[in-house]
N, C-alpha and C positions, 0 to 999 in steps of 0.2 A: 448565851445560845449562839450568837454570831461568831464568837471566838472559836467555839467548838466546831462550827461549820467551816470556818476558815482553816482550821488545823486539818480537818479531814480533807479539804480540797487541796491543800498544799503538801500532803504527805508524799505524793508522787512527783512533785515539781522539784527540779534541781537548777541551781544557778549555772549559766552557760560558761562562767569564768572559773569559779572556785569549786563547783559542784556542791555548794551549800544547800541546805534544806530549810533554813530559817529565814523568813522574810518579814519585813515591817511595812505596813500600809501607810502611805502619805499622799494626801490629795487624790485618792482614788487609784494610785499605782503602788505596786509592791517592789521593795528594794531589798537586796540581800544584806543581811546583818553583818556578814563578815567582810565583804568587799564593796558593798554599796552599789552594785550593778542593778539597774532596773530590769524587771522581768516584763517583757513585752507581751507575753502570751496571755496574761490575766489582767483583769481590771476590776475594781470593786464598784458596785452600784448599790446605793441605799434605796431600799424599797420599804416604805412605811405603811402603816395601816390605812392611810388616806387613799392609797392606790386602789383599795378594794371597797372603800366606803363601809368598812366593817372593822370595828375595834377589836372584836373577839377573835378574829382570824389573822392577826398580824404576823404571828410566827410561822404561818403556813407558807409565806412567800419569801422568808429570809434566807432560804436555801439557795436563792438565786443571787446572793450577794457577790458571787464570783462569776465573771463572764469571760469565756474563752475568746481570744482574738486569733483570727486566722493568720497563718504565716504567709502573707501575700508576697513579701519580698522574695522568698525562696521560689514561689511559683512563677513570679515574673522573670526570674533568671532562667527558668527552663522554657519559657515561651519563645518561639521563633516566628519570624515573619514568613509569609508565603514564599518570598524569594529565597530565603535561607532554606526553607523546607525543600523546594524543588531543586535547589543547588545540591543538597545531599542525595536526592533521588537521581539526579542527572549523573552524579559521580558513580552511583551504584549501577545504573544502566551502562555507563561507559566501561566499567570494570567487567560487566557481563560480556560485552562485545569484545573486549580484549581477550577474555578467556575463550571466546569462540574462534579466535584467530585473526582479529583485526590488526591493522598496522599499529605499531607504537606511536606513530606520529598523530594518530587520531586523538590522543589525549590533549595535546597542545592546541590542535585545531578546534576541538570542541570548546576549549576554554576561550579561544579567541572569538568564536561565533557567539557564545553565551555572553561574553563581555560586551560585544557589539550590540547585542539585543538589549541588555540591561542599560547600556549607555544611551541607546535611542529611546528607551522607556523613561529616562531620567531617574533611574533608580540608583545607579552607581556608574563610576567612570565617566561622569558628565562634567565638563568644564563650566557649563552655565549654571550649575547648582551651587550657589554661594553658601547656603546654609549647611551643606554637608549631609543633610538628612534625605532619605529617599522620598521622592514625590509620588503622590498617589495618582493612579491612572483610572481609566474608565472601568467602572464596576470593581473598584478596589475592595478587598475583603475587610470586614470590620476588625479582624484581629490585627491587621497592619496599622490601621488608624489608632487602635488602642495601645499597641506596643510603642510605636514611634512617636505619636503626638498625644498620648493619654486622652484620646477622644472616645467617649462612651457613646455607643449607638442608642438610638431611640428604642425604648422598651415597648414592645407591642402588648397592648392591654388585651385581656380576655374579652371575648365577645359576650355581651349580655351582662357584664359586670357594672353595677350601679354604685354611685357614690353614696356614702352613709349620710351625707347632708340632705340628700333628696328623699330619704326615707321618713319614717315616723319620728318626729322630734322627741317623743316621749319614750323611745326605745332605750331601755337600760343597757342592753348589750352594746349598742352603738356608742352610747356615752362612755361606757367602760373602755372600749377600744380606743376612742379618741383621747381619753384622759391618759392612758398608758403611752400612746404615741407622743403626746405633748410632754409627758414627764421624761421620757427617754431623751427627747431632743433638748430639754432643759438641762438634764444631767450632763449630756455631752458638751453643751455650751459652757457649763460651769467648769468642767475640767480644762477646756481650752482657754478660758478666761483667767484661770488661776495658775497659769504656767505649765499646764499639762500639754503634751505634744498632740498636735492635731493629726487625724488619720490621713489627711491629704497633704500634710506638710512634706515638702521635698518631691511631690508628684505634680508639679505645676504643668497644666496642659498648655500645649503650643498651638499656634495657628496652623490649620491644615494647609499644606502646600500641594497644589495640583499641577500636573504636567500641562504643557501647552495644549496637547490634544484633548486632555480631559476637560480643561476649561472651555475649549471650543465645543465639545460635545454637551457639556452641562449648560452652556449658554442657550441652547435650544429650549431648555425647560425653565430657566429662570434668569433674571438679569445678573450681571457679575457682582453688583453691589449686594444683592440678596444672597449670592453664593458666598461672599465674604462673611456675611452674618452667620450662615450655616457653618463656615469654617471656624468661627470663633466660639461657636456653641459647643463647649467641651462636654456638657452633661447630656446632650441630645434632647433638649427640651423642645426644640422647634420641630413640629410635625407637619408643616405645610408642604414640604417637598422631600423627596427621597434623593439621597446622594448617589444612589445606585440605579441608573436607568435600566429598564427591562432590556433583555437581549433583543427582542423583536424591534425595539426602537433604535437600535444601533445600526450603523452602516456595515456593509459586508467587511470592509477593511478593518474597522474598529473591532468587530466581533471576532475576526480571525487573528488579530495581533494583540490587542490590549487585554483580552481575557486570558490571564495566565492559568494554564492547566497542564495536564500531562501530555496533551497533544503537542504543545510547544516543545517539550523535550524530544519527542520523536522528530519534529521538524529540525531542531538543532543538530541532532545526530545524523539525520539524512543529509543535511548540507555539509557537515564535517566529513562524512564518508565520501561524498563526491569530491570535496576539495583535495583530499589526500589520495584520490584515485584508488580507493580500496576495492577489493574483490566483492565485498558485500554491497550489493546494489539496493535500490529503494524497494524493489519487490522482495528481496531477501529480508530486509528489515521488517516489512509488513508481515511476512510469514513468521518471523521470530515473535512478533507481537501476537499473532493469532495463535501460535502454538504455546504462548505464555512463557517463553524464555525471557521476555521482557514484559512484566505485568505489575499492576499495582497491588497484587496480593502480597508481594514481598517488600513493600515500601518501607515498613518499619524496621526491617533488617538493615537498611542503609542509613538509618538515623543513629545519632549517639544514644547511649543507654538512658540518660536522664530525660531526653526528649521523647524517646519511644515509649517510655513508661506511662506517658499520658494516654496513649492508645486511642480509644474511640473519641475522646474529647478533642484530640488533635486533628483526627480525620474529619470530625464534624466542623471544626473551625476552618479547615481548608476546603470544605464543601465538595469533597471527593465523590460523594454519593450522586451528585448531579452531573458528573462527567463520565462519558463513555470511554471504556478502556480500549476498545477495538476501533480501528479507523480503516477506511477504504483507500484504494489507490488514488481515486479522484480527489478525495478530501485532503489527503496528505500532499499531493502535488499542488493543489490550489493554495494550501497554507505555506508551502515552500516558496511559491511565487510571491505571496504577500510578504513573507519574511525577508526574502532577498531584496525586494523593493524597499523594505523598511530599514534594513541595515546597509543599503546602497551596495549590494553585491553586483559587480559588473557582469561577470559571465561564469558559466559552469565549466567544469573540466570534463572533456569527453573521455569516457573509459576506453579501454582496449577492446574494440569490438571483436577482434579475432579470438582472444581468450574467452570472451563472453559467448561467442558462437561455439567454441569448443566445449564449454561447460553445458550449454543447452543441447548440443548433439549427444553428449554423453547421457544427459538426463532423459532424452527421448529414446535412448538405446539404438541409435542409428550408427552406421559404420563410419569410421574416421575419414574414409575417402570423400564423404560428403563435405567435410570441413574444408578440404582443399578446393572443392568447387565453390563453396560459399565464400571463401577468402578471395577467390578470383573475381567474384562479383563485387565484393567490397573494395578490392583494389582497382576495379575498372573505373570507378569514379566515386571516391570516398564521400560519404554524406557529411554535410557541415552542421546540420541541426540548427540552422538559422531560422528563427521565426520572425517574419516581417511584421507581425502584429505587435508583439511585445518582447523585450529582451529578457524579462524576468520569468517568463513561463519555463517551467522545468521540462526539458526535452524527454521524449520517450525513448531512451537508449535501449532498454530491454525489448520493447515492442518492435523497434526498427530492426534489431538483430534477429529476433524471431521471425520477422517478416521476410528477411533474406532467406532463412532456412525454409520457410513455407514456399517462397517463390522458386527455390531450387528444386524442392520436391514436386512442384507443379510442372516445372520444365522436364524433369526426369521421368515422371510417371503420368502426367496428363491430368489426373484427378478429375475425370469426367464420368466415372462409373463404368466406363467401357475399356479405355486404354490401359488403366492400371491392372484390370483383371486379366486382359490378354497378356500383358507383360509378366504378371505373376504366374499364370498358367505355364507359359513357356519356360520361365525360370525354374518352376517346380519340376517339370519334366527333365530338364537338364540336371537338376540336383539328384534325381533318381538314378540317372545314368552315372553320375559322378560317384554316388555311393556304391554302385555295383562294381565299378572298375577301380576305385581308389579307397573305399572303406571310409572310416571316420576321419582320416587325414586329408580327404579330398577338399579342395577349395570350393565350398558351396556358395551359391549365389544368393543374393539378398532377395527375399520374396516379400513383396509389399503386403499382401493379404495376411500372411502368417505373422508379420510384424504388428499389424493392426490388432489381431487377436491377442498377441502377447501383451501389448500395452493396455488393452481394455481389461484383460484378466488381472494384470498387475495393479490396476486401479482398485479393483474389488478386494484383492488380498491385503493391500496396504491399508485401505480404508477400514478394514475390520479391526485393525490395531491402532489406528490414528484417526480420531474424529475430525481433527482440523484438516487433514488430507481429504477426508470424505466430503466435508463441506466445500472445499475448494474445487473439487472435481464433480460435485453434484451426485455423489454415489449414495444411495439409500442404505442405511445400516439398521441392524436390529436395535430395538429399544434397550436391550440388556447391555449392548456395547456403549450406548450413550450414557446409561446410568453408571456403568463402571468408570467411564472417563470423568464424569462429574465427581464421583466418590474419590477417585485417585487424586484429583486436584484438591479436594477438601482435606484428605489425609495429609497431603504434602503441606498445605497451608497450616494445618494444625501442628504438624511436627516442627515447622519453623517458628510458630508463635508460642510454643510452650515455655520459652524463656521469659516471656512477659507475664507479670503477675496479673495484669488487668484482664488477660484473656482467660485465665483460670477462674476468676470471679470468686464469689463467696461459696460457702458450702451448699446453700440452697440452690444457687444457680448451677453448680456442678451436678447436684442430684437431678435437677430438672433436665439438664443436657444429657445425662446418662439415661434417663427414662425415655426421652425422645429418641435417642440413638437405639435403644433396645426395641422400641416399637417399630422403627424403620427397618432395622435388621430382621425382625420377625416377618414383616411384610415382604421384604426382598427374598427371604428364604422360602416363604410360602409360594411366591410367584415364580422365582427362577430356580428353586431347589437347592440353592447354596447361598451362603452369606456373602457380603460384599468383599470381605478380606479373602475368602477362598477364591472368589471369582477373579479378583485382581492378581492374586498369586499365580493363578492358572493361565489367564489370558493376557495380562498386562505385560507389555514390553516397553521398556524405557528407551526412547530414541534420543540420540545426541544431536545437537544442532548441526546441520549440514547444508552446503550450498547446492547439493544435488539430492533433494529429499527422496524422490521416487527411486532413484538408483541405490542410494545408501540404505533406505529403510527396507527395500525388498531384499537386498543382500543380508541385512540383519535378520530378517525373517527366515531366509534360507539357512543361515547359520544356526538359528534357534531350532529349526527342524532337524538339522543334521546331528544335534546333540542327543545324548541318551534320554533326556527328559522331553525331547521333541514329540514323543508319542502322545503327550497330554494335550497337544494342540487340537482344537476343535475342527480346524479346516485342514484339508489335504491338498497339497500342492501337486498338480499333475506334472508329468515328466516334460511335457512340451514347454513348461515355464522355466525349465533349467537350460534352455537353449540360449546361447550367447549370440544375439543378433548383431552386436557390435563387431564380431569377428567375421561376418559374412562379406562376400566379395561384391563390391559395387562398381568395380572398374569397367566391366563390359557395358554398363548402362550409360557411361560417359564416353563410349566408343574407344575404350582401351582394351582390346580383346587379344592382344598378342600372347600374354601368358596363358590365358584360357585356351586359345587355339593350339599352342604348343603342348599343353598338358593333355588335351583331347587327342591330338595327333599321335602322341606316344602310346595311347591305348586304342588306336585304330578308329578314331571318331573324327568327324569333320563338323565344323561350326559354320552356320550361315546366319548372318544378321539381317534382320528386316525391320525397317523403320515404319512406325505407325503414325498416321496423320491424326490431327486433332478434330474433335467434333465441332462443327460450325454452327449448330443450332443455337448455342448459348450466345454466340457473338451477334446473332440477329435480333437479340432482345432490344438493344439500344443503350443509350445513356440514361441512367436514372437520376432524377432530381426531385426535390420537394417543390410542391406548388407554392407560389407566393401567396401569402395571406392578404386578402383585400379587406381593408378596413371599411366598415359600414359607414354610410352617411349619417348625418346628424338629424335626420328627419324624425318626427314624432309619430309613433304608431299607437293606435288605440285598439284595445282588445275588443273583439266581437263576442259579447257574452251570450248572444242569442243563437250562435251557430250550433248546428247539430254535430254529433260525434262523427257520423258517417261522412258528412260533407267536409269536415276538417281533415279526416284521414285521406279522403280522395284528393284534396288539394295538396297535401304533403306528397302524395305519390306522383302527382303531375309535375311537381317542381323538379327541375333538373339539378341534381347534386353533382358538384364538381369533385373530381377524384382528389384524394389526399396525396397520392403518390403516382408518378407517371414515368413512362419510358418513352424517350424520343430518339429517333434515328439521327445520327450526325450528318444531316443533309444540309445544314445551314451554310450559306455562302455569303461573301461580302459583295457589296455593290461595286460596279465598275470604277466609280470615282474613288472609293476608299481603297480598293485593291490596287489601283494605280499609285495611290499615295504610299501604301506600305511597301510596294515594289521599289519605288524611288528611294525610300528610306533604307531598304535593304541594300540597294546598290551603293548608296552613300556610305553605309556602314562598312561594306567590303572595301571601298576605296580608302576610307580612313585607316582601316587595318593594314592595307598594303603600304601606305605612305608612312605609317608609324614605325620609326626605327626600333622602338622598344617592343613592338609586337612581332616577335620572332616565331613564326609558325612554319615549321619545316614540312615539306610535302612528303607523302609516303613514297619511299623509293620503289621504283618499278624495275622488274627484271625481264630480260628478253631471253626466250628459249628457242632453240632451233628444232623445229618439228617438220620433218619431210622437206628440208631445205627452205623452210619458211620461218621467219622470226615472228614469234607470237609472244604477247605480253603474258606474264605469269598470272596477273590479276584477272585476265579474261578467261582463263581456264576454269572449268567447273571441278568440284571435288571428285566427280566420277572419273575424270581424266587423269588426276594426279595421285589418287589414293587407291589402294587395293580394296576391292569391295568386301572381301571376307574379313580382313583384319584391320582395315583402314590404315595400313602402313604406307609411307610414301613410296612411289614407284621410281625406279631409276630413270626411266624414259616415259614421259607422259604419253597417254594414248591419244590417237587422232580423233576418235569418235567416242561418245559415251558407251558404256558397256551394258546398256539395257537391251535385252533380246539379242544376245551375241550370236545366236544361231541365224539371225537374219542379216547381220552386218557383214559387209563384203569389204575385203582389203582393196587398196588401190591397184594392186596388180591383177585384180579380177578373181582371185581365188577366195574361197570361203574359209576364213580363218577358223571359225568355230567348228565347222565340220571336219577340217583337217586335224584340229587338235583332238577332237573326240575320236576320230579314226585312229590316230596314233596311240591314244590311251587304250583303245580296245586291243590293238595288235601287240603292244609292248608290256602293258601292266595288267594286273588282275583287276577285277571289278572294283569300283570306287567304294570307299568305306561308307558307313552309315552317317547321314548328315543330320545334325541337330539344329533345330530352328530356335533362335533367340530373337524375340521381338523387343525392340527398344523404342523410345520416343524419338520423334524428329525434332525435339527441342522447340516445339511450338505449343502454345497453350491457349485456352479460351480466355477471353477478357470480358469482364462485366464491370464497367467503369461508371462512375457517377460522383455525386457530391454527398458526402456523409454528414456534413454539417446541417443542422436545423431539420433533420428528419425525425419524425416522432417514433415512439415505440412500436406503434402499429405498422408504420412504414418499414421499420427494421425487420419486423416479423415477416412481412411480405417479401422483402429482399432475401431473407434467409431461406425461404422456400424455393427460390430459384437456384440455390447452390446445389451442386451434385452431392450425394450423400457422403462420399469419401472425402471430398474437400470440406464439407461442413463438419465432419467428425474431426479431421486434422486441425481445422481452424479453432474449434472449441477446445481441443486438447492442448494445443500450443498456448492459447490464451489463458487457460487455467494453470498451466505450468508456471507462468510468470505472474499470476494473480490479477489479471485484468479481464474485462469483458471482451467478447469477440468483435464488437463494433470498433473498438480502439485498434485492435490488431489488424482488422481488415482495412481500416483507413491508412495505416502505415504500409500495408501491402499495396494499396492503390498508389501511394507516393512512389514506391519502387517501380511498379509496372508502368505508370504514366511516364516516369523519367526515362526508362529504358525503351519504351515502345513509341513514344510520341515526342520526346523533347530533344533527343540527340539527332542532329541533322546529318552530320558527317562522322561516321564511325571510325574512319581512318585517322582523323585528328580530334577524336572526342576529348582527349585530355586538355587540349588547348582551345578547343572551339566547341563549347557546349552552350547552346542557346535554343530558344524556341524558333521554329521555322517561320521566319518573319514574313515570307512571301507566299505562304500557303493560303489556299482558298477555303480550307476546312475550318469554318468558323467555330463550331462546337468543340472540335478537338483542340484547337488553339486556346480557347478559353479554359478548357479543362487542364491543359498542360500549364498554363500560366498560373492557375489556382494552386496546383500542387507543387509547382516549382518553388513557391514562396515558403514551403515547409520542408524543403530538402535539407 
């Protein structure tokens, strides 16, 4: 009977060498008759009637004489460590960035940063590692210990499982299981003792090697000698301590560095992009991650075929389900700071702020003339991005550049809810006249309010087709659009994963998936009136990665509407959205009115420019600052359990509550003694600078002009005496007196110049042409300064209410464009404003002499300037 069973089991077995089918059993193993090769996949086990304590049923269990052995060697070859896994994924992400237009130098720089990180982790490229094997770090994955050191983790027993020895000693089933277990162990030991190969032979476990930081971290939980015992425990039999401390027990640096996950790949790519000075900034990288151009959905496509075939088992070993795929700007910047400190990165590369400003101005659909104005502010005194607190903190390059644009708009339009409306109304009236006299080819002026409507409407239109864009700008969309976006990503993931057999599953799993898909499709059709595929084909637009998403995506939507199938779109784009605001004229708002004046004069029109003052009520608010938290004393308080509710409430109302957020006027002054000291120090500083031969500060050249036989310094003349009031062109001969109320000004000879000129115009020329009024800013703006650090969320909400509506809208729009919160952008704006308004003492020599006003008596302003100067 046993031979028949053996023949039946060996019919489908072939020799790996000669393809023979005849085998001979010797000492429990089967050998090929033709070549003598041992067959490792099968092994004979003798089961007698004693196994069942029943002589009549002996043949019932002889069918188990052949036991299949798993091909563990082949599976071990396909196993990879977590470092190898993330190495493949990093290479895939890098290729995606190269396809998006990144510099080719990014590949080598990424390798260098990744190698520095692994070397500091003592995984690879480490000279101190004598064994040559990677060392384990804090919270090392069990698969790494198993592959490298053949260390088996402790198996977690099931809750409520009781040992058979503690049960009824007369239980026949317990005796039966215990006898079978003992018999199998005896059989295995018999094969090993008679020359048979052991299952664990050639798989000797090694002593676990821990990195220096991991030993220091584990030392907090157990002595080092006890840690060595755990390291020698290859079978995981010791259950007294866990070699993976919980995340909440780790320090912030250990948690951000030694826990290898997908966020570390984003950090490596962010540092490499900065080192090669690529156009892709950190905010762009975050947007690519949020739009799932870089996502863990497609991780298996980056792996080799034999490794990716493991599928869900591999992802489970890497514990990817516990890791968040999306990261925030604050989290990524803090991880970059920790990484640069860990790999000893000295400094970051400052990107080209001029090109960055050009990209952001195009993204905001602003005229290119604004770029020239922003570049002049950047060149006035270029920022150094030096942080006095720490050298490893990643600077906010994008936020500082956007702050310059916001500051320029604040100077040009005021942004106080009054000045920009008056400027826009005057510009709109001039545009109506330009359209009448010049038609469509007339140089139309930039209208701020119309541009606001355009940008806000563009947010809504683009958000309808891109949910990531809608989340970034806080635009509410329909539920159907959100469902379509989720289904589109699922379809894309399914198409990319059809090459793997594990995703297809068995026939039963496929039928179950089809049934669930049919139910969901039916529900969607009943609710929305169309299936998911029909909705995606009708509404879905695939956007390519872009550095200017709002500009590119909106142009893509306009292109889709212009096509023949554009009529199927659910939304209608109004005609005012097809206006190109980037082609509007911004020169008159920076007092360059020559071209506009000449154009209007050709059509019989005259231009008059009027400057508008800034609203001063905001400046009277004061400097905001958070109140210092006073720690309570250590006195013991006893609760009054007999107090009545009304008495307790009345006592709470009588208590004076200190405000959480306060505004103070900058009225603080120094004492006479301290002011004398800083005055002496300032005089000493000036003396040292004069006597220093290497401190070459040239004075601003002064020019003398002859005006009415008098020599007058050019610097002493006002702009009203040297420039024409209508066009601001330089005059050939400066005027003696300002030209305000010219009809009342009298010439030196006693004649009325204004009345004579008006009389001559009446006698010689026809009536004056129609005069158009253009109102512009006087390049003064309101200031609301203070300390943004350590203020709470409630304080920020109170501060936000003080902003004018137009400035608040522009602040949040600019912040969402680069993917940050408005608090960070406003802090960068404060750095720029405080530097330009309070820190530069002598504007004539600002390039060589930039410092705080040392001898000022304004204590609050000086403290504010010193605080933000450290972040310049």
